[in-house]
C-alpha positions in Angstrom: -70.9 5.8 -65.9 -71.7 2.1 -65.3 -75.0 1.4 -63.6 -75.1 0.9 -59.8 -76.4 -2.7 -60.3 -73.5 -3.6 -62.4 -71.1 -2.2 -59.8 -72.8 -4.3 -57.1 -72.7 -7.4 -59.3 -68.9 -7.0 -59.7 -68.2 -6.1 -56.1 -70.1 -9.2 -54.8 -68.5 -11.7 -57.1 -64.8 -10.7 -57.7 -62.0 -11.1 -55.3 -59.6 -8.2 -55.4 -56.0 -9.2 -55.9 -54.9 -8.0 -52.5 -57.3 -10.4 -50.7 -55.3 -13.5 -51.6 -53.6 -14.7 -48.5 -50.8 -16.4 -50.4 -49.5 -13.4 -52.2 -46.4 -13.1 -49.9 -46.2 -9.4 -50.5 -47.0 -6.8 -47.9 -49.2 -4.0 -49.2 -48.0 -0.8 -47.6 -50.8 0.7 -45.5 -52.4 3.8 -47.0 -51.0 6.8 -45.0 -53.4 9.4 -43.9 -51.7 11.9 -46.1 -53.4 15.3 -46.5 -54.4 15.1 -50.1 -57.1 17.7 -49.6 -54.5 20.3 -48.7 -52.6 19.3 -51.9 -55.6 19.6 -54.2 -57.8 22.2 -52.3 -55.6 24.4 -50.2 -56.9 27.7 -48.9 -53.5 29.3 -49.3 -50.3 28.6 -51.1 -46.7 29.7 -50.6 -44.6 29.7 -53.7 -41.0 29.3 -52.5 -38.7 30.7 -55.1 -41.3 33.1 -56.6 -39.2 35.2 -59.0 -39.7 38.7 -60.3 -38.2 37.8 -63.6 -40.3 36.4 -66.4 -39.0 33.0 -67.8 -37.9 31.8 -64.3 -39.8 28.7 -63.1 -40.8 30.3 -59.8 -42.2 33.3 -61.7 -44.3 31.2 -64.0 -45.8 29.2 -61.2 -46.7 32.3 -59.2 -48.1 34.0 -62.3 -50.3 31.0 -63.1 -51.7 31.0 -59.6 -52.1 34.8 -59.5 -54.4 34.6 -62.6 -56.9 32.2 -61.3 -56.5 30.6 -57.9 -59.4 31.5 -55.6 -57.3 31.4 -52.4 -54.4 33.4 -51.0 -50.9 33.2 -52.6 -47.7 34.1 -50.8 -44.5 34.7 -52.8 -41.5 33.6 -50.8 -38.3 35.3 -51.9 -36.0 37.0 -49.4 -34.3 39.0 -52.2 -37.5 40.7 -53.3 -39.9 43.2 -51.7 -42.8 42.4 -54.1 -43.6 39.9 -56.8 -46.2 41.0 -59.3 -47.4 43.6 -56.8 -47.8 41.3 -53.9 -45.7 41.6 -50.7 -42.9 39.0 -50.7 -42.0 37.0 -47.6 -38.6 35.8 -46.3 -40.1 32.6 -45.0 -43.2 30.5 -45.4 -46.1 32.1 -43.5 -47.3 30.2 -40.4 -50.1 27.8 -41.1 -49.9 27.7 -44.9 -51.6 24.7 -46.4 -49.5 24.1 -49.5 -45.9 25.0 -50.3 -44.8 24.9 -54.0 -41.0 24.8 -54.0 -38.9 25.9 -57.0 -35.4 26.6 -55.6 -32.1 24.9 -56.3 -32.1 21.3 -55.1 -29.3 21.8 -52.6 -31.5 24.0 -50.4 -34.8 22.1 -50.8 -34.3 20.2 -47.6 -33.9 23.5 -45.7 -37.1 24.8 -47.2 -38.9 21.5 -46.2 -37.7 22.0 -42.6 -39.1 25.5 -42.7 -42.3 24.2 -44.1 -42.5 21.6 -41.3 -41.9 24.1 -38.6 -44.7 26.4 -40.0 -47.3 23.6 -40.1 -47.4 23.1 -43.9 -49.5 20.0 -44.7 -48.7 19.5 -48.4 -45.7 20.3 -50.7 -45.0 20.2 -54.4 -41.3 20.1 -55.2 -40.8 21.3 -58.7 -37.0 21.5 -58.4 -34.9 18.9 -60.2 -31.5 17.5 -59.2 -32.5 14.5 -57.1 -32.6 10.7 -57.9 -33.1 11.4 -61.6 -29.5 12.7 -61.6 -28.2 10.1 -59.3 -28.6 12.1 -56.1 -30.7 9.6 -54.1 -29.4 10.8 -50.7 -30.7 14.3 -51.3 -34.1 12.9 -52.2 -34.2 10.6 -49.2 -33.4 13.5 -46.9 -36.4 15.5 -48.3 -38.7 12.4 -48.1 -37.7 11.8 -44.4 -38.7 15.3 -43.5 -42.1 14.9 -45.2 -42.8 11.6 -43.6 -41.7 12.6 -40.1 -43.9 15.7 -40.3 -47.0 14.2 -42.1 -46.5 16.3 -45.2 -48.1 15.1 -48.4 -45.3 15.3 -50.9 -45.6 15.5 -54.7 -42.3 15.2 -56.5 -39.5 16.2 -56.7 -38.8 17.0 -60.3 -42.4 17.7 -61.4 -44.2 20.1 -63.7 -46.7 20.7 -60.9 -50.4 20.1 -60.2 -53.6 21.6 -61.7 -57.0 21.5 -60.2 -59.7 23.1 -62.4 -62.3 22.9 -59.6 -60.7 25.8 -57.8 -58.8 27.2 -60.8 -55.5 26.2 -59.2 -52.6 26.0 -61.7 -49.7 25.2 -59.3 -47.4 24.4 -62.2 -45.2 26.1 -64.8 -47.3 24.8 -67.7 -48.2 27.6 -70.1 -51.9 26.5 -70.4 -54.8 25.9 -68.0 -57.1 23.1 -69.2 -60.8 23.6 -69.4 -62.9 22.2 -66.6 -64.1 18.6 -67.0 -64.3 15.3 -65.3 -61.2 13.5 -66.6 -58.2 13.2 -64.2 -54.7 12.7 -65.5 -51.3 11.7 -64.1 -48.0 11.5 -65.8 -44.5 10.5 -64.8 -43.2 12.8 -67.5 -43.7 16.6 -67.3 -43.1 17.0 -71.0 -45.9 14.5 -71.7 -48.1 16.7 -69.5 -47.5 19.8 -71.7 -48.2 17.9 -74.9 -51.5 16.5 -73.5 -52.4 20.0 -72.3 -51.9 21.4 -75.8 -53.9 18.7 -77.5 -56.8 19.0 -75.0 -56.9 22.8 -75.2 -57.2 22.7 -78.9 -60.0 20.2 -78.8 -61.8 21.5 -75.7 -61.3 18.4 -73.7 -61.8 19.2 -70.0 -60.0 17.9 -67.0 -60.7 17.8 -63.2 -57.1 17.1 -62.0 -53.8 17.2 -63.9 -50.9 15.8 -62.0 -47.2 15.5 -62.8 -45.7 12.7 -60.6 -42.0 13.2 -61.3 -39.7 11.1 -59.1 -42.6 9.8 -57.0 -40.6 10.0 -53.8 -43.8 9.7 -51.7 -47.0 10.2 -53.6 -47.5 7.8 -56.6 -50.0 6.2 -58.9 -51.5 4.2 -56.0 -52.4 7.2 -53.9 -54.0 9.0 -56.8 -56.0 6.0 -57.8 -57.4 5.8 -54.3 -58.3 9.5 -54.4 -59.9 9.5 -57.8 -61.9 6.3 -57.1 -63.8 8.2 -54.4 -64.3 11.6 -56.0 -66.3 12.9 -59.0 -63.7 11.9 -61.6 -65.4 10.1 -64.5 -62.4 8.6 -66.2 -58.6 8.4 -65.4 -55.9 8.6 -67.9 -52.2 8.2 -67.2 -48.7 8.0 -68.7 -46.1 5.8 -67.0 -42.5 4.9 -67.6 -42.4 2.4 -64.8 -44.2 1.3 -61.6 -42.2 0.2 -58.5 -44.9 -1.2 -56.3 -46.5 -3.5 -58.9 -48.6 -5.8 -56.7 -50.1 -2.9 -54.7 -50.7 -1.0 -57.9 -52.6 -3.9 -59.5 -54.7 -4.2 -56.3 -55.7 -0.6 -56.3 -56.1 -0.4 -60.0 -58.5 -3.4 -60.0 -60.6 -1.8 -57.3 -60.7 1.5 -59.1 -61.5 -0.2 -62.4 -64.7 -1.6 -60.8 -65.8 2.0 -60.3 -64.5 4.0 -63.2 -62.3 3.3 -66.3 -58.5 3.7 -66.2 -56.6 4.3 -69.5 -52.8 4.1 -69.5 -50.0 4.4 -71.9 -46.7 2.6 -71.1 -43.5 3.9 -72.6 -40.5 1.7 -73.1 -42.3 -0.9 -75.2 -40.3 -2.9 -77.7 -41.0 -3.5 -81.4 -39.3 -6.8 -81.3 -41.2 -9.7 -79.8 -38.3 -12.1 -80.4 -37.0 -11.7 -76.8 -40.3 -13.1 -75.6 -40.3 -16.1 -77.9 -37.6 -18.4 -76.5 -38.8 -21.7 -75.1 -36.5 -21.1 -72.2 -38.4 -19.0 -69.7 -35.4 -16.9 -68.8 -36.1 -14.7 -71.8 -39.9 -14.8 -72.0 -40.6 -11.8 -69.8 -39.8 -8.5 -71.2 -41.1 -5.8 -69.0 -43.7 -4.7 -71.5 -45.3 -8.1 -71.5 -45.5 -7.9 -67.7 -47.2 -4.5 -67.9 -49.6 -5.8 -70.5 -50.5 -8.8 -68.3 -50.9 -6.6 -65.2 -53.0 -4.0 -67.1 -55.4 -6.8 -68.3 -55.7 -8.3 -64.8 -56.5 -4.9 -63.3 -59.0 -3.9 -66.0 -56.8 -1.1 -67.3 -57.3 -0.1 -70.9 -54.0 0.3 -72.7 -53.5 3.1 -75.2 -50.8 3.0 -77.8 -50.3 6.8 -78.3 -51.1 10.1 -76.7 -53.9 10.5 -79.3 -55.5 7.2 -78.2 -55.1 8.2 -74.6 -57.2 11.3 -75.1 -59.6 9.5 -77.4 -60.3 6.7 -74.9 -60.4 9.0 -71.9 -62.9 11.5 -73.3 -65.1 8.8 -74.7 -65.4 7.1 -71.3 -66.1 10.5 -69.8 -68.7 11.5 -72.3 -70.5 8.2 -73.0 -71.2 4.9 -71.2 -69.8 1.7 -72.7 -71.9 -0.1 -75.3 -73.9 -3.1 -74.0 -72.6 -5.2 -76.9 -70.4 -5.0 -79.9 -73.0 -4.5 -82.7 -72.3 -1.1 -84.4 -74.4 0.8 -86.8 -72.9 3.2 -89.3 -74.7 6.2 -90.7 -72.9 8.0 -93.5 -73.3 10.4 -96.4 -70.5 8.8 -98.4 -69.9 5.1 -99.4 -66.1 5.1 -99.1 -65.8 6.1 -95.4 -68.6 3.6 -94.6 -66.5 0.8 -96.2 -63.4 1.8 -94.3 -65.3 1.9 -91.0 -66.8 -1.5 -91.8 -63.3 -3.0 -92.4 -62.1 -1.6 -89.0 -65.2 -3.1 -87.2 -64.3 -6.5 -88.6 -60.6 -6.2 -87.9 -61.2 -5.1 -84.3 -63.5 -8.1 -83.5 -66.6 -6.0 -83.3 -69.8 -6.6 -85.4 -71.7 -4.8 -88.0 -75.2 -4.6 -86.7 -78.0 -6.3 -88.7 -81.0 -4.0 -88.9 -84.3 -5.5 -87.9 -87.1 -5.8 -90.5 -89.0 -3.1 -88.5 -86.1 -0.7 -88.8 -85.7 -1.4 -92.5 -89.4 -0.7 -93.1 -89.2 2.6 -91.2 -86.1 3.6 -93.2 -87.8 2.8 -96.5 -90.5 5.4 -95.7 -88.0 8.3 -95.1 -84.9 7.5 -97.1 -84.5 8.4 -100.8 -84.6 5.6 -103.3 -80.8 5.7 -103.8 -80.2 5.1 -100.1 -79.3 1.7 -98.8 -81.5 0.1 -96.2 -78.8 -2.0 -94.6 -75.7 -1.3 -92.5 -73.7 0.9 -93.4 -76.7 3.1 -93.9 -75.8 5.6 -96.7 -78.1 8.6 -96.5 -76.6 9.9 -99.8 -74.4 13.0 -100.3 -77.3 15.5 -100.5 -78.5 14.6 -97.0 -79.6 17.4 -94.8 -79.9 17.4 -91.0 -83.5 16.1 -91.1 -82.5 13.0 -93.0 -79.6 12.4 -90.6 -81.9 12.7 -87.7 -84.5 10.4 -89.1 -81.8 7.8 -89.8 -80.3 8.1 -86.3 -83.7 7.8 -84.6 -84.4 4.6 -86.5 -81.1 2.8 -85.9 -80.8 3.9 -82.2 -84.2 2.5 -81.6 -83.2 -0.9 -83.1 -82.7 -3.6 -80.5 -79.9 -5.1 -82.7 -77.8 -2.0 -82.4 -75.5 -1.3 -79.4 -73.7 1.8 -80.7 -73.8 4.2 -83.6 -71.0 5.9 -85.5 -72.1 8.9 -87.6 -69.8 9.8 -90.6 -70.0 13.1 -92.4 -68.0 14.4 -95.4 -68.5 18.1 -96.3 -70.4 18.2 -99.6 -72.3 21.0 -101.4 -75.6 20.4 -99.6 -74.2 19.3 -96.2 -75.7 21.2 -93.3 -72.7 20.8 -91.0 -73.8 22.7 -87.9 -77.4 21.6 -88.1 -76.4 18.0 -88.6 -74.1 18.3 -85.5 -77.1 19.6 -83.5 -79.3 16.8 -84.8 -76.7 14.2 -83.6 -76.7 15.9 -80.2 -80.5 15.7 -80.0 -80.6 12.1 -81.1 -77.9 11.2 -78.5 -79.9 13.0 -75.7 -82.9 10.8 -76.5 -81.0 7.5 -76.4 -79.0 5.5 -73.8 -76.7 4.1 -76.5 -73.3 5.6 -77.2 -73.1 7.8 -80.3 -69.7 8.7 -81.9 -69.1 10.9 -84.8 -66.4 11.5 -87.5 -66.7 14.8 -89.4 -64.1 14.1 -92.0 -62.1 17.2 -92.9 -60.7 20.2 -91.2 -61.7 23.8 -92.0 -65.2 23.2 -93.3 -66.3 21.0 -90.5 -64.6 22.8 -87.6 -67.7 24.4 -86.3 -69.7 21.2 -86.3 -66.9 19.4 -84.5 -67.0 22.1 -81.8 -70.7 21.6 -81.4 -70.3 17.9 -80.9 -67.4 18.2 -78.4 -69.3 20.9 -76.4 -72.2 18.4 -76.1 -70.1 15.4 -75.1 -70.3 13.6 -78.4 -66.8 12.0 -79.0 -65.7 13.3 -82.5 -62.8 11.7 -84.4 -60.9 12.9 -87.4 -60.6 9.4 -88.7 -63.5 6.8 -88.2 -60.9 4.1 -87.6 -60.1 5.8 -84.3 -63.8 5.8 -83.4 -63.9 2.0 -83.8 -60.7 1.5 -81.8 -62.3 3.6 -79.0 -65.6 1.6 -79.1 -63.5 -1.6 -78.9 -61.8 -0.3 -75.8 -65.1 0.6 -74.2 -66.6 -2.8 -75.1 -63.5 -4.6 -73.6 -64.0 -2.6 -70.4 -67.6 -3.6 -70.1 -66.6 -7.2 -70.6 -64.1 -6.8 -67.8 -66.8 -5.5 -65.5 -69.3 -8.2 -66.4 -67.0 -11.2 -66.3 -66.9 -13.1 -63.1 -63.6 -14.4 -61.8 -63.4 -17.8 -60.3 -60.2 -18.7 -58.4 -59.6 -22.4 -57.6 -58.5 -23.6 -54.2 -55.5 -25.7 -55.1 -54.7 -28.6 -52.7 -51.1 -29.6 -52.7 -48.6 -31.6 -50.6 -46.6 -28.8 -48.9 -44.0 -31.1 -47.3 -43.4 -33.0 -50.5 -43.0 -29.7 -52.4 -40.6 -28.2 -49.9 -38.5 -31.3 -49.8 -38.2 -31.3 -53.6 -37.0 -27.7 -53.7 -34.7 -28.2 -50.7 -32.9 -31.1 -52.5 -33.4 -29.8 -56.0 -30.7 -30.9 -58.5 -32.6 -31.7 -61.7 -35.5 -33.4 -63.3 -36.3 -35.9 -60.5 -36.9 -33.2 -57.9 -38.9 -31.1 -60.4 -41.0 -34.2 -61.1 -41.7 -34.5 -57.4 -42.6 -30.8 -57.1 -45.2 -31.0 -59.9 -46.5 -34.2 -58.5 -47.1 -32.5 -55.2 -49.3 -29.9 -57.0 -51.4 -32.5 -58.7 -50.1 -32.2 -62.3 -50.5 -35.1 -64.6 -47.1 -36.6 -65.3 -46.0 -39.5 -67.6 -44.5 -42.6 -66.1 -40.9 -41.6 -65.5 -37.7 -42.8 -63.9 -34.2 -41.4 -63.8 -31.2 -43.8 -64.0 -27.5 -43.3 -64.0 -26.4 -46.7 -65.5 -27.5 -48.5 -68.7 -28.5 -51.6 -66.9 -30.8 -49.8 -64.5 -32.2 -47.9 -67.5 -33.1 -51.2 -69.2 -35.0 -52.3 -66.1 -36.8 -49.0 -65.8 -37.8 -49.2 -69.5 -39.3 -52.7 -69.0 -41.2 -51.4 -66.0 -42.6 -48.3 -67.9 -43.2 -50.0 -71.2 -42.4 -49.1 -74.8 -42.2 -46.9 -76.8 -40.0 -44.5 -74.7 -38.4 -41.1 -74.7 -34.9 -40.8 -73.2 -33.3 -37.4 -72.4 -30.4 -36.0 -70.5 -30.9 -34.9 -66.9 -28.5 -32.0 -66.1 -29.2 -28.8 -64.1 -27.1 -26.9 -66.6 -28.8 -28.0 -69.9 -32.1 -26.4 -70.8 -32.3 -27.0 -74.5 -31.7 -30.7 -74.6 -32.3 -31.2 -78.3 -29.6 -28.7 -79.2 -26.9 -30.9 -77.6 -28.3 -34.2 -78.8 -29.7 -35.0 -75.4 -33.0 -36.5 -76.5 -34.0 -39.8 -78.2 -37.6 -40.5 -79.1 -39.2 -43.7 -80.3 -37.1 -46.1 -78.2 -38.7 -49.5 -78.9 -36.6 -52.2 -77.1 -33.8 -53.0 -74.7 -31.1 -52.7 -77.5 -32.4 -49.2 -78.3 -32.2 -48.3 -74.6 -28.5 -49.2 -74.4 -27.6 -47.5 -77.6 -29.6 -44.3 -76.8 -28.1 -44.1 -73.3 -24.6 -44.3 -74.7 -25.3 -41.8 -77.6 -26.9 -39.2 -75.3 -24.0 -39.2 -72.9 -21.5 -39.0 -75.7 -23.4 -36.2 -77.4 -23.6 -34.1 -74.2 -19.9 -34.6 -73.4 -18.9 -33.6 -76.9 -21.2 -30.5 -76.9 -20.2 -29.3 -73.5 -16.6 -30.5 -73.5 -17.3 -32.8 -70.6 -17.8 -29.9 -68.2 -21.4 -30.2 -67.1 -22.8 -32.3 -64.3 -25.0 -35.2 -65.4 -27.5 -36.7 -63.0 -28.5 -39.4 -65.3 -30.9 -40.2 -68.1 -34.7 -39.6 -67.9 -36.6 -42.7 -69.0 -40.2 -41.7 -69.8 -43.2 -43.2 -71.5 -43.7 -41.6 -75.0 -47.0 -39.7 -75.3 -48.3 -38.4 -78.6 -50.5 -35.3 -78.5 -50.4 -31.5 -79.0 -47.3 -30.0 -77.5 -48.0 -26.9 -75.3 -45.4 -24.7 -73.6 -45.9 -23.3 -70.1 -43.5 -21.0 -68.3 -43.1 -18.7 -65.3 -40.9 -15.7 -64.8 -40.9 -13.8 -61.6 -41.2 -10.2 -62.6 -39.6 -7.7 -60.2 -42.6 -5.4 -60.2 -45.6 -7.7 -60.6 -44.5 -11.1 -59.3 -45.1 -14.5 -61.0 -45.9 -14.1 -64.7 -47.3 -17.2 -66.4 -46.8 -18.0 -70.1 -48.7 -20.3 -72.4 -48.0 -21.0 -76.1 -47.6 -23.7 -78.7 -44.8 -26.0 -77.5 -41.7 -27.7 -78.9 -39.8 -25.6 -81.4 -42.9 -23.7 -82.4 -42.8 -21.2 -79.5 -39.6 -19.9 -81.0 -40.7 -20.1 -84.6 -44.2 -18.6 -84.3 -43.7 -16.2 -81.3 -47.4 -17.0 -80.4 -47.5 -16.7 -76.7 -49.8 -15.2 -74.0 -49.1 -13.9 -70.5 -51.0 -13.6 -67.2 -50.1 -12.5 -63.7 -50.7 -15.0 -60.9 -53.0 -15.9 -59.3 -54.8 -16.9 -62.5 -58.6 -17.3 -62.5 -60.4 -19.8 -64.6 -61.6 -17.0 -66.8 -58.1 -15.5 -67.2 -56.7 -18.9 -68.1 -59.3 -19.3 -70.8 -58.6 -15.8 -72.1 -54.9 -16.5 -72.3 -55.6 -19.5 -74.5 -58.2 -17.8 -76.6 -55.9 -14.9 -77.6 -53.3 -17.2 -79.1 -53.4 -17.4 -82.8 -53.0 -21.2 -82.5 -55.9 -21.4 -80.0 -58.0 -23.6 -82.4 -55.4 -26.3 -82.0 -56.2 -26.5 -78.3 -59.8 -27.3 -79.1 -58.9 -29.9 -81.7 -58.7 -29.7 -85.5 -58.6 -32.2 -88.4 -60.2 -35.0 -86.3 -58.0 -34.5 -83.2 -60.2 -34.2 -80.1 -58.6 -32.0 -77.4 -60.1 -30.3 -74.4 -59.0 -26.9 -73.3 -59.8 -27.6 -69.7 -56.6 -29.5 -68.7 -54.5 -26.7 -70.1 -56.5 -24.1 -68.2 -56.0 -26.3 -65.1 -52.2 -26.5 -65.7 -52.0 -22.7 -66.1 -53.8 -22.1 -62.8 -51.8 -24.7 -60.9 -48.5 -23.2 -62.2 -49.6 -19.8 -61.0 -50.4 -21.2 -57.5 -47.1 -23.1 -57.4 -45.2 -19.9 -58.2 -47.0 -17.8 -55.6 -46.2 -20.4 -52.9 -42.5 -20.7 -53.6 -40.7 -17.4 -54.0 -37.4 -19.1 -54.2 -38.3 -20.2 -57.7 -37.3 -17.5 -60.2 -38.2 -19.3 -63.4 -40.1 -22.4 -64.5 -40.1 -23.9 -68.0 -42.5 -26.7 -68.9 -41.9 -27.6 -72.6 -43.7 -29.7 -73.6 -46.9 -30.1 -71.8 -48.5 -32.8 -73.9 -52.2 -32.4 -74.4 -53.8 -35.7 -75.1 -57.6 -35.5 -75.4 -58.8 -34.5 -71.9 -55.4 -34.8 -70.1 -52.3 -32.7 -70.1 -49.0 -34.3 -69.1 -46.0 -32.4 -67.9 -43.3 -34.0 -70.0 -40.2 -31.8 -69.3 -39.4 -29.5 -66.4 -36.7 -26.9 -65.9 -36.5 -24.8 -62.7 -34.2 -21.9 -61.8 -33.9 -21.1 -58.1 -32.8 -17.8 -56.5 -29.3 -18.1 -55.3 
C-alpha cells in the first residue's frame, strides 16, 4: 500500500472532480443501501433452488451449502427438500439476502414477497430484462427495491462471491482462494474466465461481483465500498458506464487510496475515426474512456491477462519509487529481451553504483557481468542469486528488481525461489520474477506466488506491470492545479444566443480571453478592401458559412493576400468556388478578413461525450491531424498538469517546444487547452468546437479559425 504520508499529501492538494461548482451535473446522492447484508448476510434464501443438477438454482444452492457459514433456505414450493434441507414455499421472515433464480416474468412477485418479509438485499440472477429489450419489467423490479430500501444486484448476473465468509452466491463452478483483490465485471462470462485463471495461479480475491444490467447497484457503489474496506487493489471489466461524471469522481477518490485496474471492451483498432480535423468525428467512445481513466487515476489493462497481472502486483507489492530497474538473470538472451522492453516502455535500466559493483566483484564468478543486466551465469545456485539480489536491492540507484530464471542443469529452482522470497522480505523495493518455462519451474512459481512475489511467464509482462505501477505512483505524487478562468459571461451568452458563424465565435473566444488575430467579416468587396487596409497586409481571406467546416475543400480560403487588387480578386473567387462546390445552396455570411500569422499550426477541439461530458482534443493542426492521426484527449476541467501531459504524449510534442531554430513555448497551448475546457463546461448548449488552426507564434497562441455546433 502507499504510505500514509503520501495519501495525506494527495488529499490536501488535489481537488476531486465533483468539487467543481461549474460541472453542471448533479451527482446522485449515495443511498444508504444495505451493502453489508449483500456481502455479509447471516442467512440467505435461494428462490428457485432446484433439486435437479444443472439447473441454475441448484448450482447456487449447492455452492452455498458447501461453504457458507450462515443459514441457507431453499425456496421451492414444488419440493419438500433440496439437498436434504427443508424447502420453503416462501422467503422466511427476516431473511437478510434473497438470491433469485426464477423465470423473469415472476421476479417482480418474488421481490414483493421479499419486501414483505423484510429482506434487505437481493441478487437477481434471472435474465430476460433490459438486455432482451424488456425495460418495463426491469423498472418494475427496480421500483420495488427502491421503495423498500432493498440493495439490488442485477438482474442478469452470475452472482456474488465473498471469500471472507465463504459465500459463493453464484452459479460459478469455482470458488476463488481468499485474498485482498476485489473484482467486478459487467459480463458474467468474463467472471468465469478470470476465476479459472486465478484458480490455476493461486491468485486470491476478497470480493467477486457480477454486475449484470446494473439496474441499481453499479461500479460507483462498489468503488465506495471497497475504498473503505480491506481491499488492496480493485480490478474490473466494463462494457460501458452510464453515469460517467459520477464514476470519475468516485474513481478519483478511490484511486487516492488504492489502485483501480480496468479493462474496457468495445475498443476499436482503427484510429482513423478520431483523426478528422472536424471535431464531429474525433470522439470515439474508447478515446473518451481512455481520457476518463487517466483523469481518475485508473490503470487500463488491454487483456484479461494484464488485468490479473496488474491487480495481483498491486496487491502483493508497493509501487516503485522511480523507474530504474535492475535485472538479475542466469541467461543473457532473456536479459536482453527485458532490457529492450524497459527502454520501449519508457522505464530505465538502473546504473549500479561503484560500491555495488565492488561488492559484486567479490562474490560473482569471473564470467559474470558487473553491470545491469547482471548475469549470474547458467550454473548459478540459490546462494549466488541471493548474493546478487542483496547487492542490487541495497543500491540507491535501483527502484525495482526483476529476477529471471531459465531451468538449466545446475539450477536450484525451489531454493532460488525461496532465496528471492527472503531477499524480498528484507527490502522495501518491489521484486518481480520470471521463471521461464512450464513443467520444470512449476514448483518454484508456486513458492513465489504463495509468498506474494508476482511471477510472470514472460519477462515482458513483468516490465509492463512495473510500468503501470510507476504510472500509478506518478498519478499519486503529481499535484493538480486548476486555474480560475475569468470571462465575460454576458458577452459569451450574447454571442451564443445570436450565433450564426465566425463573427459570433470570435466574440465568444474573445470573452474567454483567447488571443485572436485582427479580424473583420465583410459581405461586400468594397467593405473588404477597407477592412484589409485597416488590418494591414499580408492577409488571409476565408468563407464564413455555418454549413462549411472544411473551407479548403471548397476553395474557400486564400492566403498571402498582398494588396487591394488581391482582396477584390480573392473575394470574387472564394464566392464563386463555394457556389460551385455547393450548388449555390449554402448560406454565406460573408468573407473573413484576417491578418496572416506564420507559426506552428495546432488543432484544438471539443466533443461533448454522453457519459463523461466535454472532451478536449489537441494535436498538430492543418491537414496534419488527418494525415498523422497524432492527437491526445482530456476530460474537462483540465488542470495545468493534465494539459502538459496531453501535449507531452503527442509524437509531435517536440515541435511545440521549438525545433530547427524555431522558438515556441508550450505555455500558451496549455492555456488554450485549459480555457477551452472551461468554456465547454460553462456552455452545455455547445456540442462541438473545432479550432483549426491555433497558430503558435513564440509565446502566443492565436485562434485563427473557429467552428461551433450547438444543440438543437
